[in-house]
C-alpha positions in Angstrom: -13.8 35.9 16.4 -10.5 35.5 14.5 -9.5 38.0 12.0 -9.5 36.7 8.4 -6.3 38.0 6.8 -5.5 37.4 3.1 -1.8 37.6 2.1 -1.7 38.9 -1.5 0.9 40.2 -3.9 2.8 39.3 -7.1 4.7 36.0 -7.4 7.9 35.3 -5.4 7.6 38.1 -2.8 7.5 35.8 0.2 3.8 35.3 0.8 4.0 31.6 1.6 7.0 32.2 3.9 5.0 34.9 5.8 2.0 32.5 5.9 4.2 29.8 7.6 5.7 32.4 9.9 2.2 33.6 11.2 0.9 30.0 11.3 3.8 28.9 13.4 4.6 25.8 11.3 5.5 25.0 7.7 2.2 24.4 6.0 2.7 25.9 2.6 5.4 24.7 0.2 8.2 27.3 -0.3 10.7 27.5 -3.1 12.9 30.1 -4.8 11.1 29.8 -8.1 8.0 32.0 -8.7 4.5 30.6 -9.0 4.7 27.7 -6.5 1.4 28.5 -4.8 -1.6 28.1 -7.1 -4.7 27.5 -4.9 -5.9 29.4 -1.9 -4.7 27.8 1.3 -6.3 28.4 4.7 -4.7 28.1 8.1 -4.9 29.5 11.6 -2.3 31.6 13.3 -1.6 34.1 16.1 0.2 37.4 16.2 0.5 38.7 19.7 -3.0 38.5 21.2 -4.7 38.5 17.7 -6.2 35.2 16.5 -5.8 35.0 12.7 -7.5 33.0 10.0 -4.8 33.1 7.3 -5.4 32.8 3.5 -2.3 32.2 1.3 -2.9 33.1 -2.3 -1.2 32.7 -5.6 0.9 35.4 -7.1 -1.0 38.1 -9.0 -0.7 38.0 -12.8 -2.2 40.7 -15.0 -3.9 38.3 -17.5 -7.6 37.8 -18.2 -7.7 35.0 -20.7 -8.4 31.2 -20.2 -4.9 30.3 -19.1 -3.9 28.9 -15.8 -2.5 32.2 -14.6 -5.9 33.8 -15.2 -7.6 31.2 -13.1 -5.0 31.8 -10.4 -5.8 35.5 -10.5 -9.5 34.8 -10.1 -8.7 32.7 -6.9 -6.7 35.7 -5.5 -9.6 38.1 -6.1 -12.0 35.7 -4.4 -9.6 35.7 -1.3 -9.7 39.5 -1.3 -13.5 39.5 -1.3 -13.7 37.0 1.5 -11.1 38.5 3.9 -11.5 41.2 6.6 -8.0 42.7 6.0 -5.8 42.3 3.0 -2.0 42.2 3.6 -0.3 43.4 0.4 3.3 42.2 0.3 6.0 43.7 -2.0 9.6 42.9 -2.4 11.7 45.7 -0.9 14.9 44.4 -2.6 13.4 44.7 -6.1 11.3 47.8 -5.4 7.9 48.6 -6.7 7.2 47.0 -10.1 4.4 47.7 -12.6 2.5 44.6 -11.5 2.6 46.0 -7.9 1.0 49.2 -9.1 -1.7 47.4 -11.1 -2.6 45.2 -8.1 -2.6 48.3 -5.7 -5.1 49.9 -8.0 -7.3 46.9 -7.8 -7.1 46.8 -4.0 -8.0 50.5 -3.7 -11.3 49.8 -5.5 -12.2 47.1 -3.0 -13.9 48.2 0.2 -11.4 46.4 2.4 -8.7 47.7 4.7 -5.2 47.2 3.2 -1.9 46.9 5.0 1.3 47.3 2.9 4.2 45.1 4.0 7.7 45.5 2.5 9.2 42.0 2.8 12.9 41.1 2.6 13.8 44.4 4.4 16.7 43.0 6.5 19.9 44.8 6.0 20.6 47.9 3.9 19.6 46.5 0.6 15.9 46.9 1.3 15.8 50.5 2.5 15.3 52.0 -1.0 12.4 49.6 -1.7 10.7 50.5 1.5 10.8 54.2 0.6 9.7 53.4 -2.9 6.6 51.6 -1.6 5.2 55.0 -0.3 4.3 55.7 -3.9 1.6 53.0 -4.0 -0.7 55.3 -2.0 -1.7 52.6 0.5 -0.2 54.3 3.6 3.0 53.7 5.5 4.8 50.4 4.4 5.7 48.1 7.3 9.3 46.7 6.8 9.4 43.0 7.7 11.5 39.9 7.1 9.3 36.8 6.9 12.3 34.5 6.7 14.0 35.9 9.8 10.9 37.1 11.8 11.9 40.7 11.9 9.3 43.5 12.0 6.5 41.3 13.5 5.8 43.8 16.3 5.3 46.6 13.7 3.0 44.4 11.7 1.0 43.6 14.8 0.6 47.4 15.5 -0.5 48.0 11.9 -3.1 45.2 12.0 -4.4 46.3 15.4 -4.8 49.9 14.1 -7.2 48.9 11.3 -9.0 46.1 13.0 -11.0 45.9 16.2 -13.4 43.1 17.1 -17.0 44.2 17.3 -18.9 43.5 20.5 -21.8 42.0 18.6 -19.7 38.9 17.7 -20.0 36.2 20.2 -17.7 33.3 20.6 -19.0 30.3 18.8 -19.4 27.0 20.5 -16.8 24.4 19.5 -18.3 22.3 16.8 -18.0 18.6 16.5 -14.7 17.4 15.4 -14.8 17.1 11.6 -14.2 14.0 9.6 -10.8 14.3 7.9 -11.0 13.0 4.3 -7.9 13.0 2.1 -8.4 12.8 -1.7 -5.5 11.2 -3.4 -4.6 9.6 -6.7 -2.5 9.9 -9.8 -2.1 13.3 -11.6 -5.1 14.4 -13.7 -7.4 11.8 -12.2 -10.1 14.4 -11.3 -9.5 15.1 -7.6 -9.9 18.9 -7.7 -13.0 18.6 -9.9 -14.5 16.2 -7.4 -13.8 18.7 -4.5 -15.5 21.5 -6.4 -18.5 19.4 -7.2 -18.9 18.3 -3.6 -18.8 21.8 -2.1 -20.7 23.4 -4.9 -18.2 26.1 -5.9 -15.0 26.6 -7.9 -12.7 26.4 -4.9 -9.8 24.5 -6.5 -8.1 25.2 -9.7 -8.9 22.7 -12.4 -8.0 22.2 -16.1 -6.7 19.8 -18.6 -3.1 20.3 -17.5 -1.7 17.6 -15.2 -0.2 18.6 -11.9 -2.0 21.8 -11.3 -2.4 21.2 -7.5 0.8 21.3 -5.6 -0.1 21.9 -1.9 -2.4 19.8 0.2 -5.4 22.2 0.5 -7.9 21.7 3.3 -11.5 22.7 2.7 -14.1 22.8 5.5 -17.6 21.6 4.5 -20.8 20.6 6.1 -22.7 17.6 4.7 -26.1 16.5 6.2 -25.2 18.2 9.5 -21.8 16.6 9.8 -18.6 18.7 9.7 -16.2 17.4 7.0 -12.7 18.6 6.2 -11.7 17.7 2.6 -8.0 17.8 1.8 -7.2 18.0 -1.9 -3.7 16.7 -2.6 -1.2 16.7 -5.4 -1.1 13.8 -7.8 1.3 11.0 -6.8 3.6 9.7 -9.6 6.0 6.8 -9.4 9.1 7.5 -7.3 11.4 6.8 -10.3 9.8 9.6 -12.2 10.0 12.3 -9.5 13.2 14.3 -10.0 12.4 18.0 -9.3 12.6 19.3 -5.8 9.2 21.0 -6.0 7.5 17.7 -6.9 9.3 15.9 -4.1 7.9 18.6 -1.7 4.4 18.0 -3.1 4.7 14.3 -2.7 5.8 14.7 1.0 2.8 17.0 1.6 0.4 14.4 0.1 1.9 11.6 2.2 1.5 13.8 5.3 -2.1 14.4 4.4 -2.7 10.6 4.2 -1.0 10.1 7.6 -3.3 12.7 9.3 -6.5 11.6 7.5 -9.2 9.3 8.8 -10.8 8.3 5.5 -8.9 8.3 2.2 -10.6 8.6 -1.2 -8.5 7.0 -3.9 -9.6 8.6 -7.1 -8.9 6.6 -10.2 -9.5 7.3 -13.9 -12.3 4.9 -14.8 -10.8 4.6 -18.4 -7.5 3.3 -16.9 -8.2 2.0 -13.4 -5.9 0.0 -11.1 -2.6 1.1 -12.6 0.6 0.2 -10.7 0.7 3.5 -9.0 -3.0 3.1 -7.8 -2.1 -0.2 -6.2 0.9 1.3 -4.5 -1.2 4.2 -3.1 -3.8 1.7 -1.8 -1.1 -0.3 -0.1 0.3 2.8 1.5 -3.1 3.8 2.8 -3.5 0.3 4.3 -0.1 0.4 5.9 -0.9 3.8 7.5 -4.1 2.2 8.9 -6.7 4.5 7.2 -10.1 3.7 5.9 -10.2 3.4 2.1 -12.8 4.2 -0.4 -12.2 3.7 -4.2 -13.6 6.4 -6.5 -14.0 5.7 -10.2 -14.0 9.2 -11.7 -14.9 10.0 -15.3 -17.5 7.2 -15.3 -19.5 8.9 -18.0 -16.7 8.0 -20.5 -17.1 4.2 -19.9 -19.1 2.0 -22.1 -20.9 -1.1 -20.8 -20.7 0.2 -17.2 -22.2 -2.8 -15.4 -19.7 -5.3 -16.9 -16.9 -2.8 -16.3 -17.8 -2.3 -12.7 -18.0 -6.0 -12.0 -14.6 -6.5 -13.6 -13.0 -3.7 -11.5 -14.5 -5.2 -8.3 -13.1 -8.6 -9.1 -9.7 -7.2 -10.0 -9.5 -5.1 -6.8 -10.3 -8.1 -4.5 -7.6 -10.1 -6.3 -4.8 -7.5 -6.5 -5.5 -5.9 -3.1 -6.5 -8.7 -0.7 -5.4 -6.7 2.3 -8.3 -4.2 1.7 -10.8 -6.7 0.3 -14.4 -5.4 0.5 -13.5 -1.7 0.4 -16.4 0.3 -1.1 -16.1 1.3 -4.8 -18.1 4.3 -6.0 -18.4 5.1 -9.7 -19.3 8.7 -10.4 -18.8 11.6 -12.8 -17.7 14.9 -11.2 -18.4 16.8 -14.4 -22.1 15.8 -14.6 -22.7 14.9 -10.9 -24.0 11.4 -11.7 -23.4 8.9 -8.9 -22.2 11.7 -6.5 -25.0 11.0 -4.0 -23.5 7.5 -3.2 -20.1 8.9 -2.2 -20.7 10.3 1.3 -22.8 7.4 2.5 -20.0 5.1 1.5 -17.5 7.4 3.3 -19.5 7.4 6.5 -19.9 3.6 6.4 -16.2 3.2 6.0 -15.6 5.7 8.9 -18.0 3.8 11.2 -16.3 0.5 10.4 -12.9 2.1 11.0 -14.1 3.2 14.5 -15.7 -0.1 15.5 -15.2 -1.4 19.0 -15.9 -5.1 19.7 -16.9 -6.4 23.1 -14.4 -8.7 24.7 -17.0 -11.4 25.4 -18.1 -11.5 21.7 -14.5 -11.5 20.6 -13.6 -14.5 22.7 -16.7 -16.4 21.6 -15.6 -15.8 18.1 -12.0 -16.9 18.9 -13.2 -20.2 20.3 -15.3 -20.9 17.2 -12.5 -19.8 14.8 -10.0 -22.1 16.6 -12.4 -25.1 16.5 -13.0 -24.5 12.8 -9.3 -24.2 11.9 -6.9 -25.1 14.8 -3.4 -23.6 14.7 -0.8 -25.7 13.0 1.9 -27.6 15.0 5.4 -26.1 14.9 8.3 -28.4 15.7 5.8 -31.0 17.0 4.1 -28.7 19.5 0.8 -26.8 18.8 0.3 -23.1 19.5 -2.7 -22.7 21.8 -4.7 -19.4 21.6 -6.1 -18.5 25.0 -7.5 -15.0 25.2 -8.2 -12.0 22.9 -9.0 -8.3 23.5 -9.3 -5.1 21.5 -6.8 -2.5 22.7 -7.9 0.5 20.5 -9.9 1.5 17.5 -9.1 3.6 14.4 -7.9 1.2 13.1 -9.2 -1.8 15.1 -6.3 -3.3 17.0 -6.4 -6.6 18.8 -4.1 -8.5 21.1 -4.1 -12.3 21.1 -2.5 -14.1 24.1 -1.3 -17.6 23.2 1.4 -20.1 24.2 4.5 -20.0 22.0 3.3 -16.8 20.4 6.5 -16.1 18.6 6.0 -19.3 16.5 2.5 -18.5 15.3 2.7 -18.7 11.4 1.8 -15.6 9.4 -0.8 -17.4 7.3 -2.7 -18.2 10.5 -2.6 -14.6 11.5 -4.1 -13.7 8.1 -6.8 -16.3 8.6 -7.8 -14.6 11.9 -7.9 -11.2 10.3 -10.1 -12.4 7.4 -12.4 -14.2 9.8 -12.7 -11.0 11.9 -13.7 -9.0 8.9 -16.3 -11.6 7.9 -17.8 -12.2 11.4 -18.0 -8.6 12.5 -18.8 -7.0 9.1 -15.7 -4.9 8.7 -15.0 -5.0 5.0 -11.9 -3.2 3.8 -10.9 -2.0 7.2 -7.2 -2.4 8.1 -7.0 -4.6 11.1 -4.0 -5.1 13.4 -3.5 -8.3 15.4 -0.5 -8.7 17.7 0.3 -12.0 19.4 1.8 -12.2 22.9 2.5 -14.8 25.5 2.8 -14.6 29.2 6.3 -15.1 30.6 7.0 -18.7 31.6 9.2 -18.9 34.7 10.0 -22.6 33.9 11.1 -21.9 30.3 14.3 -23.7 29.2 16.1 -20.5 28.4 15.4 -19.0 31.8 18.3 -18.7 34.2 18.3 -21.3 37.0 17.3 -19.9 40.3 18.5 -20.9 43.8 17.2 -24.2 45.2 14.3 -24.1 47.6 16.1 -26.2 50.2 19.5 -24.4 50.0 19.7 -21.5 52.4 20.1 -18.1 50.7 23.3 -16.3 51.4 22.6 -12.7 52.5 24.4 -10.4 50.1 26.8 -8.1 51.8 26.7 -4.4 50.8 29.6 -3.3 48.6 31.7 -0.7 50.3 32.1 2.7 48.5 35.5 3.9 47.3 38.3 2.3 45.3 38.6 -1.5 45.5 41.1 -2.9 48.0 44.2 -4.8 46.7 44.0 -8.6 46.9 45.6 -10.2 50.0 48.8 -12.4 49.3 48.1 -16.1 49.2 49.1 -18.0 52.3 51.5 -21.0 51.9 49.8 -24.4 52.1 50.3 -26.4 55.3 52.0 -29.7 54.8 52.5 -32.7 57.0 55.5 -32.6 59.4 56.3 -36.3 59.4 58.5 -38.2 57.0 61.6 -37.2 54.9 59.5 -36.1 51.8 57.3 -33.9 53.9 60.4 -32.3 55.5 61.9 -31.6 52.1 58.6 -30.0 51.0 58.9 -27.3 53.6 60.1 -24.0 52.4 63.7 -23.2 53.2 64.8 -26.8 53.8 67.7 -28.1 51.7 68.6 -31.8 51.4 71.9 -33.0 52.8 75.0 -33.6 50.6 75.6 -37.2 49.5 78.6 -39.0 51.3 81.7 -40.0 49.3 82.0 -43.5 48.2 84.4 -45.7 50.3 86.0 -47.3 47.2 87.2 -44.0 45.7 91.1 -44.0 45.1 93.2 -41.7 47.3 95.0 -38.8 45.7 98.8 -39.4 45.6 101.0 -37.1 47.7 
């Protein structure tokens, strides 16, 4: 059974960096400014032969009011209560601060084993802070460097000294693979509130402030015997409005969550639905090939709900024809009204997304679709569809073999996709159709081959080594008869012309 390890401490001591180091990959967003992490983030890691279940927490703040920092502190205390071992991280370069002493006092009152780690201890600048950490009364501090990976062996020895697996724990059987659901939308649309209402606890930080969630936080949940993994993401704003580095990292984390999800819940504010950013997010989900479910949050604030819902459905089909028929669920996460319709719609979208169509049924449908609407003629010649097969699911992907496939118009491809959705009951599912043609050996652009009647010359193997110099050209043989032929021979000069007989003699 893996050890549940909570990484705690005040802000900007390197908790998320250590979390990424133990997890073996960059899961948490890391930045130089304090207070980047706000929600608890779970992950799996390994240190030596120890299997770890990691919990990254927000920086500890000594406040107890209704502010955001107080809600972050409550999340950290919940992580300490849930963990098996608490890893208390301090900054060895800054030394022990009053906030460290207050948090150490809180940890001593908990009935949990605590390991003290002095981070940023590389070089000589951290030696004084490591010695100062002895005064917290939590035992010997372990000097580490999460950024450079130093001190991991000492950290392993400290964890192994306080933790040993009980024999009564048996290895659990591998559960069914969970359905991965990403919850996306604009900032302050009610995504975190929806997650808390679904799982029945205050797992995510919520509030009237926009942009509270920064990381993509996965939450494991069981609904009606099915394992589900909900991923709460940061709100997506228009690209022109994103300037800060931290918000760019949050946006990248959200897009990565969409890429690895199976079903995406697009949460929209019911008072202002189908904004430009909502349409762009829906188009991104379709291009990534994920099943899509529209969620109208804050439905209790809408008047004349029946007319409003019919209007939203009509607008969605008109503005997003590529996901026409996607389920739309209206609910209120605050009151819980309409929440019972969400998961059945998600499972229906997941089942349609995983559909596999038999090849025989597919070709019967293709024949009827072509008879109903034949392909148009291009340059006086018609494209002839011949055969169709499904190559994979999730999303459903089909291959159509046809003559002159490269000239099939895009509008006819869209006709086939819409007819597939209608005939096989796949509303809102992204469908991929690729058109191919068999290679024609008698095509005009093919290179002419050798004649069947002409004998084939056997190709001689090329000798190895440098090429030989070309041989000098031999002189052409000419006929040996006639005066012109004689003059054409090399080296033959014509005779000198004789003097004229009538030329005067030179006087003596």
